[in-house]
PANU-226696 format. One record per residue (C-alpha): residue in three letters; chain; x, y, z. Coordinates in pm, 1 decimal. Layout:
// PANU-226696
<node aa="Ala" ch="A" X="X" Y="Y" Z="Z"/>
...
// end
This chain:
// PANU-226696
<node aa="Unk" ch="A" X="-713.5" Y="745.4" Z="-3689.4"/>
<node aa="Unk" ch="A" X="-469.5" Y="1007.7" Z="-3586.1"/>
<node aa="Unk" ch="A" X="-624.1" Y="1019.0" Z="-3244.8"/>
<node aa="Unk" ch="A" X="-653.5" Y="651.5" Z="-3224.5"/>
<node aa="Unk" ch="A" X="-277.0" Y="617.4" Z="-3283.1"/>
<node aa="Unk" ch="A" X="-200.2" Y="865.0" Z="-3029.2"/>
<node aa="Unk" ch="A" X="-435.8" Y="687.4" Z="-2764.9"/>
<node aa="Unk" ch="A" X="-262.1" Y="366.0" Z="-2836.9"/>
<node aa="Unk" ch="A" X="83.9" Y="527.6" Z="-2773.3"/>
<node aa="Unk" ch="A" X="-23.9" Y="677.3" Z="-2460.5"/>
<node aa="Unk" ch="A" X="-176.7" Y="352.6" Z="-2337.5"/>
<node aa="Unk" ch="A" X="145.5" Y="155.1" Z="-2397.7"/>
<node aa="Unk" ch="A" X="341.6" Y="449.8" Z="-2227.5"/>
<node aa="Unk" ch="A" X="114.1" Y="423.5" Z="-1943.9"/>
<node aa="Unk" ch="A" X="160.8" Y="46.0" Z="-1912.7"/>
<node aa="Unk" ch="A" X="539.5" Y="73.1" Z="-1911.4"/>
<node aa="Unk" ch="A" X="492.1" Y="338.8" Z="-1633.4"/>
<node aa="Unk" ch="A" X="267.2" Y="116.5" Z="-1433.3"/>
<node aa="Unk" ch="A" X="489.1" Y="-197.3" Z="-1431.3"/>
<node aa="Unk" ch="A" X="776.1" Y="27.7" Z="-1306.7"/>
<node aa="Unk" ch="A" X="558.0" Y="166.2" Z="-1038.7"/>
<node aa="Unk" ch="A" X="440.9" Y="-157.1" Z="-946.6"/>
<node aa="Unk" ch="A" X="793.5" Y="-279.0" Z="-903.6"/>
<node aa="Unk" ch="A" X="882.6" Y="14.2" Z="-687.9"/>
<node aa="Unk" ch="A" X="573.2" Y="-28.8" Z="-452.1"/>
<node aa="Unk" ch="A" X="643.7" Y="-389.1" Z="-419.4"/>
<node aa="Unk" ch="A" X="1000.5" Y="-300.6" Z="-286.1"/>
<node aa="Unk" ch="A" X="867.2" Y="-33.7" Z="-41.4"/>
<node aa="Unk" ch="A" X="784.4" Y="-115.8" Z="320.4"/>
<node aa="Unk" ch="A" X="557.3" Y="75.6" Z="567.1"/>
<node aa="Unk" ch="A" X="572.8" Y="35.8" Z="944.4"/>
<node aa="Unk" ch="A" X="252.2" Y="66.9" Z="1154.1"/>
<node aa="Unk" ch="A" X="208.5" Y="86.7" Z="1533.3"/>
<node aa="Unk" ch="A" X="-62.5" Y="37.8" Z="1788.1"/>
<node aa="Unk" ch="A" X="-75.2" Y="67.1" Z="2195.4"/>
<node aa="Unk" ch="A" X="151.4" Y="366.3" Z="2186.2"/>
<node aa="Unk" ch="A" X="427.8" Y="180.8" Z="1983.4"/>
<node aa="Unk" ch="A" X="397.9" Y="-142.6" Z="2205.8"/>
<node aa="Unk" ch="A" X="332.7" Y="-334.3" Z="1910.7"/>
<node aa="Unk" ch="A" X="495.8" Y="-257.4" Z="1559.8"/>
<node aa="Unk" ch="A" X="446.5" Y="-416.2" Z="1225.4"/>
<node aa="Unk" ch="A" X="627.4" Y="-372.9" Z="904.7"/>
<node aa="Unk" ch="A" X="450.5" Y="-473.7" Z="563.2"/>
<node aa="Unk" ch="A" X="582.8" Y="-458.0" Z="202.7"/>
<node aa="Unk" ch="A" X="409.2" Y="-289.2" Z="-95.3"/>
<node aa="Unk" ch="A" X="191.2" Y="-594.3" Z="-147.7"/>
<node aa="Unk" ch="A" X="71.2" Y="-587.5" Z="226.2"/>
<node aa="Unk" ch="A" X="268.9" Y="-894.0" Z="327.6"/>
<node aa="Unk" ch="A" X="369.6" Y="-883.9" Z="673.2"/>
<node aa="Unk" ch="A" X="771.3" Y="-864.6" Z="726.3"/>
<node aa="Unk" ch="A" X="834.0" Y="-785.0" Z="1072.0"/>
<node aa="Unk" ch="A" X="641.4" Y="-802.8" Z="1404.0"/>
<node aa="Unk" ch="A" X="769.2" Y="-657.6" Z="1719.9"/>
<node aa="Unk" ch="A" X="592.6" Y="-674.5" Z="2048.7"/>
<node aa="Unk" ch="A" X="674.8" Y="-510.9" Z="2373.0"/>
<node aa="Unk" ch="A" X="755.0" Y="-800.0" Z="2632.2"/>
<node aa="Unk" ch="A" X="516.2" Y="-612.8" Z="2872.8"/>
<node aa="Unk" ch="A" X="206.1" Y="-733.0" Z="2671.4"/>
<node aa="Unk" ch="A" X="306.9" Y="-1095.8" Z="2694.6"/>
<node aa="Unk" ch="A" X="44.4" Y="-1146.5" Z="2968.5"/>
<node aa="Unk" ch="A" X="-169.9" Y="-1480.8" Z="2918.2"/>
<node aa="Unk" ch="A" X="-448.1" Y="-1337.3" Z="3070.2"/>
<node aa="Unk" ch="A" X="-466.5" Y="-1034.7" Z="2819.5"/>
<node aa="Unk" ch="A" X="-403.3" Y="-1230.3" Z="2501.3"/>
<node aa="Unk" ch="A" X="-713.6" Y="-1059.4" Z="2343.6"/>
<node aa="Unk" ch="A" X="-569.9" Y="-730.3" Z="2410.7"/>
<node aa="Unk" ch="A" X="-247.1" Y="-837.8" Z="2223.8"/>
<node aa="Unk" ch="A" X="-447.6" Y="-976.0" Z="1933.7"/>
<node aa="Unk" ch="A" X="-649.9" Y="-638.4" Z="1874.7"/>
<node aa="Unk" ch="A" X="-317.2" Y="-446.0" Z="1889.2"/>
<node aa="Unk" ch="A" X="-134.4" Y="-650.5" Z="1641.5"/>
<node aa="Unk" ch="A" X="-442.2" Y="-629.5" Z="1404.9"/>
<node aa="Unk" ch="A" X="-462.8" Y="-245.6" Z="1466.2"/>
<node aa="Unk" ch="A" X="-84.9" Y="-216.2" Z="1399.7"/>
<node aa="Unk" ch="A" X="-116.7" Y="-412.3" Z="1087.9"/>
<node aa="Unk" ch="A" X="-407.4" Y="-201.3" Z="972.8"/>
<node aa="Unk" ch="A" X="-206.0" Y="121.9" Z="1018.9"/>
<node aa="Unk" ch="A" X="75.5" Y="-13.0" Z="805.2"/>
<node aa="Unk" ch="A" X="-160.8" Y="-117.4" Z="521.5"/>
<node aa="Unk" ch="A" X="-329.0" Y="188.2" Z="509.4"/>
<node aa="Unk" ch="A" X="21.2" Y="371.5" Z="471.9"/>
<node aa="Unk" ch="A" X="102.4" Y="107.7" Z="179.8"/>
<node aa="Unk" ch="A" X="-233.0" Y="186.4" Z="23.3"/>
<node aa="Unk" ch="A" X="-198.5" Y="566.2" Z="68.2"/>
<node aa="Unk" ch="A" X="127.4" Y="529.1" Z="-105.5"/>
<node aa="Unk" ch="A" X="-15.3" Y="337.9" Z="-401.0"/>
<node aa="Unk" ch="A" X="-282.3" Y="585.8" Z="-457.4"/>
<node aa="Unk" ch="A" X="-48.7" Y="855.7" Z="-457.4"/>
<node aa="Unk" ch="A" X="175.5" Y="699.2" Z="-715.3"/>
<node aa="Unk" ch="A" X="-144.9" Y="604.1" Z="-919.2"/>
<node aa="Unk" ch="A" X="-233.5" Y="976.4" Z="-893.6"/>
<node aa="Unk" ch="A" X="110.9" Y="1063.7" Z="-1039.6"/>
<node aa="Unk" ch="A" X="86.8" Y="812.8" Z="-1304.5"/>
<node aa="Unk" ch="A" X="-254.7" Y="914.6" Z="-1440.8"/>
<node aa="Unk" ch="A" X="-222.1" Y="1293.7" Z="-1372.5"/>
<node aa="Unk" ch="A" X="-217.6" Y="1381.4" Z="-1731.4"/>
<node aa="Unk" ch="A" X="-509.3" Y="1160.7" Z="-1816.4"/>
<node aa="Unk" ch="A" X="-883.8" Y="1252.5" Z="-1803.5"/>
<node aa="Unk" ch="A" X="-1021.2" Y="932.5" Z="-1674.2"/>
<node aa="Unk" ch="A" X="-1401.2" Y="900.8" Z="-1635.5"/>
<node aa="Unk" ch="A" X="-1507.6" Y="924.8" Z="-1250.8"/>
<node aa="Unk" ch="A" X="-1475.3" Y="595.9" Z="-1076.0"/>
<node aa="Unk" ch="A" X="-1250.9" Y="462.7" Z="-1319.1"/>
<node aa="Unk" ch="A" X="-958.7" Y="272.1" Z="-1158.1"/>
<node aa="Unk" ch="A" X="-628.1" Y="140.5" Z="-1283.5"/>
<node aa="Unk" ch="A" X="-506.6" Y="-128.1" Z="-1362.2"/>
<node aa="Unk" ch="A" X="-834.6" Y="-210.2" Z="-1546.4"/>
// end
């Protein structure tokens, strides 16, 4: 029973740390770019688009598909940075635990 008590205590500590980490991640922002920086986006830690900057030279009605593709690519770039940061923070948080392979937090 001693081990169960320790396990519950560790779970509570981890839960508190996860809540703190989620708060930090939600406040962070990451920028992504495409087209050599001609399209830039900023997303928050939840993946919500916060800013979009488009070089005016891309505003050509005949090339609207190119602009659409560049916006999607810039968003994907920023989102992957957010995801990488989140994964790194989770790695720090779970560093002391021996979780089974493939098990992800939060549960």
